[in-house]
C-alpha positions as CSV (number, residue, x, y, z in Angstrom):
1,M,0.0,0.0,0.0
2,P,1.4,3.4,-1.0
3,M,2.7,5.5,1.9
4,K,0.5,8.4,2.9
5,P,2.1,11.7,3.9
6,S,1.8,12.7,7.6
7,E,1.4,16.5,7.9
8,T,0.9,16.2,11.6
9,L,4.3,14.4,12.1
10,A,6.2,16.7,9.8
11,R,4.9,19.9,11.5
12,A,5.4,18.4,14.9
13,E,9.1,17.7,14.1
14,A,9.6,21.4,13.0
15,R,8.0,22.6,16.2
16,R,10.2,20.3,18.3
17,L,13.3,21.9,16.8
18,W,12.0,25.4,17.8
19,R,11.5,24.1,21.4
20,T,14.8,22.3,21.5
21,Y,16.9,25.3,20.4
22,G,14.8,27.9,22.2
23,F,14.0,29.9,19.1
24,T,11.6,32.8,19.7
25,S,11.7,34.8,16.5
26,P,12.4,34.1,12.8
27,Q,15.6,36.1,13.0
28,E,17.0,33.5,15.5
29,L,16.5,30.7,13.0
30,V,19.8,30.4,11.1
31,L,19.4,27.3,9.0
32,E,23.0,26.7,8.3
33,D,23.7,26.7,12.1
34,L,20.8,24.4,12.8
35,A,21.9,22.0,10.1
36,Y,25.6,22.1,11.4
37,A,24.4,21.3,14.9
38,N,22.8,18.2,13.5
39,G,25.8,17.0,11.5
40,I,24.9,18.6,8.2
41,V,27.0,21.0,6.2
42,V,25.2,23.4,3.8
43,M,27.0,24.5,0.7
44,E,26.2,26.0,-2.7
45,S,27.1,24.5,-6.0
46,R,25.9,24.0,-9.5
47,L,22.9,21.6,-9.6
48,D,21.4,20.7,-12.9
49,G,17.6,20.2,-12.7
50,A,17.4,20.5,-8.9
51,E,16.9,23.1,-6.2
52,A,18.8,21.2,-3.6
53,R,20.3,17.8,-2.8
54,L,20.8,15.9,0.5
55,I,23.5,13.3,0.8
56,R,23.5,11.3,4.1
57,N,26.3,9.1,5.5
58,N,25.1,7.7,8.9
59,T,25.1,10.7,11.2
60,N,26.7,13.2,8.8
61,G,25.3,14.9,5.7
62,I,25.7,17.5,3.1
63,I,23.0,19.8,1.7
64,R,23.9,21.2,-1.7
65,V,21.8,24.2,-2.8
66,N,21.7,25.3,-6.4
67,E,24.0,28.4,-6.7
68,Q,21.7,29.9,-9.3
69,I,19.0,30.5,-6.7
70,T,19.4,34.2,-5.9
71,H,16.3,34.9,-3.8
72,P,17.1,34.5,-0.1
73,G,13.6,33.2,0.7
74,R,13.6,30.6,-2.0
75,K,17.1,29.4,-0.9
76,R,16.0,29.2,2.7
77,F,13.0,27.1,1.8
78,A,15.2,24.7,-0.2
79,I,17.5,24.3,2.8
80,A,14.6,23.8,5.2
81,H,13.1,21.3,2.8
82,E,16.3,19.2,2.9
83,I,16.5,19.5,6.7
84,G,13.0,18.1,6.7
85,H,14.2,15.1,4.7
86,W,17.1,14.6,7.2
87,F,14.8,14.3,10.2
88,L,11.9,12.6,8.6
89,H,13.3,10.2,5.9
90,A,16.5,8.5,7.1
91,R,15.0,5.1,6.3
92,I,13.8,6.1,2.8
93,S,17.0,7.2,1.0
94,Q,20.5,8.3,1.6
95,V,20.5,10.6,-1.4
96,L,17.6,12.9,-2.2
97,A,17.5,15.5,-5.1
98,C,14.5,17.9,-5.0
99,T,13.2,20.1,-7.9
100,A,11.3,23.4,-7.8
101,E,8.2,21.4,-8.6
102,D,8.7,19.2,-5.5
103,M,8.7,22.3,-3.3
104,I,5.4,23.7,-4.6
105,S,3.4,20.7,-5.6
106,K,0.6,19.5,-3.3
107,Y,-1.3,17.0,-5.4
108,K,1.3,15.3,-7.5
109,A,4.4,15.2,-5.3
110,S,5.4,12.0,-3.5
111,P,4.6,11.7,0.2
112,P,8.2,12.3,1.3
113,E,8.3,15.6,-0.7
114,L,5.0,16.7,0.7
115,E,6.2,16.0,4.3
116,A,9.4,17.9,3.6
117,N,7.3,20.9,2.5
118,Y,5.1,20.7,5.5
119,F,8.2,20.6,7.7
120,A,9.8,23.5,5.9
121,S,6.8,25.8,6.1
122,E,6.3,25.1,9.8
123,L,10.0,25.6,10.5
124,L,10.3,28.9,8.6
125,M,6.8,30.2,9.4
126,P,5.6,28.6,12.7
127,S,1.8,28.6,12.9
128,V,1.8,30.3,16.4
129,L,3.8,33.2,15.2
130,F,2.2,33.4,11.8
131,H,-1.3,33.4,13.3
132,E,-0.4,36.4,15.5
133,R,0.6,38.4,12.4
134,I,-2.5,37.7,10.4
135,R,-5.1,37.9,13.1
136,N,-7.6,40.7,12.4
137,Q,-5.7,41.8,9.3
138,E,-7.4,42.4,5.9
139,P,-6.2,40.1,3.1
140,S,-3.9,41.7,0.6
141,I,-0.7,41.0,-1.4
142,H,0.9,43.9,0.6
143,L,0.3,41.9,3.9
144,I,1.9,38.9,2.2
145,E,4.9,41.0,1.3
146,Q,5.3,42.2,4.9
147,L,5.2,38.6,6.2
148,A,7.7,37.4,3.6
149,K,10.1,40.2,4.7
150,E,9.7,39.3,8.4
151,F,10.1,35.6,8.0
152,T,12.7,35.8,5.1
153,T,10.6,33.6,2.9
154,S,9.6,33.9,-0.8
155,L,6.3,35.6,-1.7
156,T,4.8,32.4,-3.1
157,A,5.7,30.3,0.0
158,T,4.3,33.0,2.3
159,A,1.1,33.2,0.3
160,V,0.6,29.5,0.5
161,R,1.2,29.5,4.3
162,Y,-1.2,32.4,4.6
163,V,-4.0,30.5,2.8
164,E,-3.2,27.4,4.9
165,L,-3.7,29.3,8.2
166,R,-6.7,31.5,7.2
167,D,-9.9,30.5,9.0
168,D,-12.2,31.6,6.2
169,Y,-12.5,31.4,2.4
170,C,-9.2,32.3,0.7
171,A,-7.1,31.1,-2.2
172,V,-3.7,31.8,-3.9
173,V,-3.1,31.3,-7.6
174,F,0.2,31.4,-9.4
175,S,0.0,32.1,-13.1
176,Q,2.7,32.1,-15.8
177,G,2.5,33.1,-19.5
178,G,-1.2,34.0,-19.1
179,K,-2.1,30.5,-17.8
180,I,-2.8,29.1,-14.3
181,R,0.2,27.0,-13.2
182,W,-0.8,26.1,-9.6
183,W,-3.2,27.1,-6.8
184,R,-4.1,26.5,-3.2
185,L,-7.5,26.8,-1.5
186,S,-8.1,27.2,2.2
187,D,-9.8,24.4,4.1
188,S,-13.0,26.4,4.3
189,F,-13.7,25.7,0.7
190,G,-13.8,21.9,1.3
191,H,-14.9,20.3,-2.0
192,D,-17.1,23.3,-3.0
193,A,-14.6,24.9,-5.4
194,W,-12.0,24.0,-8.0
195,I,-9.5,26.0,-10.1
196,E,-8.3,24.4,-13.3
197,S,-4.5,24.3,-13.6
198,G,-3.3,25.0,-17.2
199,S,-6.4,27.0,-18.1
200,V,-6.0,30.5,-19.7
201,L,-6.6,33.4,-17.4
202,S,-10.1,34.9,-17.9
203,K,-10.3,38.4,-19.3
204,R,-12.5,39.2,-16.3
205,T,-9.6,38.7,-13.9
206,L,-7.2,41.4,-12.7
207,A,-4.3,38.9,-13.2
208,R,-5.1,38.9,-16.9
209,S,-5.0,42.7,-17.1
210,L,-1.7,42.7,-15.3
211,Y,-0.3,40.1,-17.6
212,E,-1.3,42.0,-20.7
213,G,0.0,45.2,-19.1
214,G,3.2,43.6,-18.1
215,A,4.0,45.5,-14.9
216,G,2.8,46.8,-11.5
217,S,-0.1,45.7,-9.3
218,I,-3.7,46.5,-9.1
219,Q,-5.6,47.4,-5.9
220,P,-8.1,44.7,-4.7
221,Q,-11.3,44.5,-6.7
222,E,-14.4,42.4,-6.7
223,V,-14.6,40.1,-9.7
224,D,-17.0,37.3,-10.8
225,I,-16.2,34.2,-8.9
226,D,-16.6,32.0,-12.0
227,A,-13.8,34.0,-13.7
228,W,-11.5,32.1,-11.4
229,M,-13.2,28.9,-10.1
230,S,-16.0,26.5,-10.5
231,T,-18.2,26.1,-7.4
232,S,-20.9,23.9,-6.3
233,D,-22.5,24.9,-3.0
234,L,-21.1,28.4,-2.4
235,D,-23.8,31.0,-2.3
236,C,-21.9,33.8,-3.9
237,D,-21.4,35.3,-7.3
238,S,-18.2,37.4,-6.7
239,I,-14.8,37.2,-5.1
240,M,-12.2,39.7,-4.1
241,E,-8.9,39.6,-6.1
242,H,-5.6,41.2,-5.4
243,S,-2.9,40.4,-8.0
244,M,0.7,41.3,-8.5
245,V,3.2,40.8,-11.3
246,L,6.3,39.1,-9.9
247,G,9.8,40.1,-10.9
248,R,10.1,37.4,-13.6
249,T,8.4,38.0,-16.9
250,G,4.9,36.6,-17.3
251,Q,4.5,35.5,-13.7
252,T,1.5,36.7,-11.6
253,L,0.5,36.0,-8.0
254,S,-3.2,36.4,-7.1
255,L,-4.8,36.4,-3.7
256,L,-8.6,35.6,-3.6
257,W,-11.1,35.8,-0.8
258,L,-14.8,36.1,-0.3
259,P,-16.0,39.7,0.3
């Protein structure tokens, strides 16, 4: 029977490390020091087709991070992801190479990759601290930017974590080249909504306007909900959208929530 990922175990292990080392703020979490304290050396080198790689030899290991990763938040997530493999998957493999897709996928990734992602997001953005920052705050891309700066994480990883921890209806969508690449829905949606990956952005979305304009961001606006998602039991016709063009050509991040 195929192994099922354990989100509870992965997040609990990340929280254990915070307690063990007495971290109280994101600034105290130096991943290279944490890795070294557990027998792992972190270094950068050329990696073709991978974000990072973990090599284990009994109680010692090496994490190699792709030297072409320039964004600090993306690099930190890659390191945290491999640290997750170190603590969670000693019996699975002594050598693990992880791609960018492994670090964002939720539905197609293998159980170990999903667990490493759960671990990394909890290690970098602990639920207790993150909840404190988003409580009673209005949704917006600007809030996501502030959180990413404080936790030293990428905008996309921070947006996913935001959606995970919201108590109401919320979604994040990443688009590239005018098409939806991946998305996340908060648990509140249940099975009542779906966004089609690979579909062309509707002309009724702000993300499409931004893609065609090629720069900048648009203030949150109310748009037709069916411009983004198919729904079954949701009693609403519209949804709030706040979208932003990322630094790379043709990439757009959209935050969606019910008004």
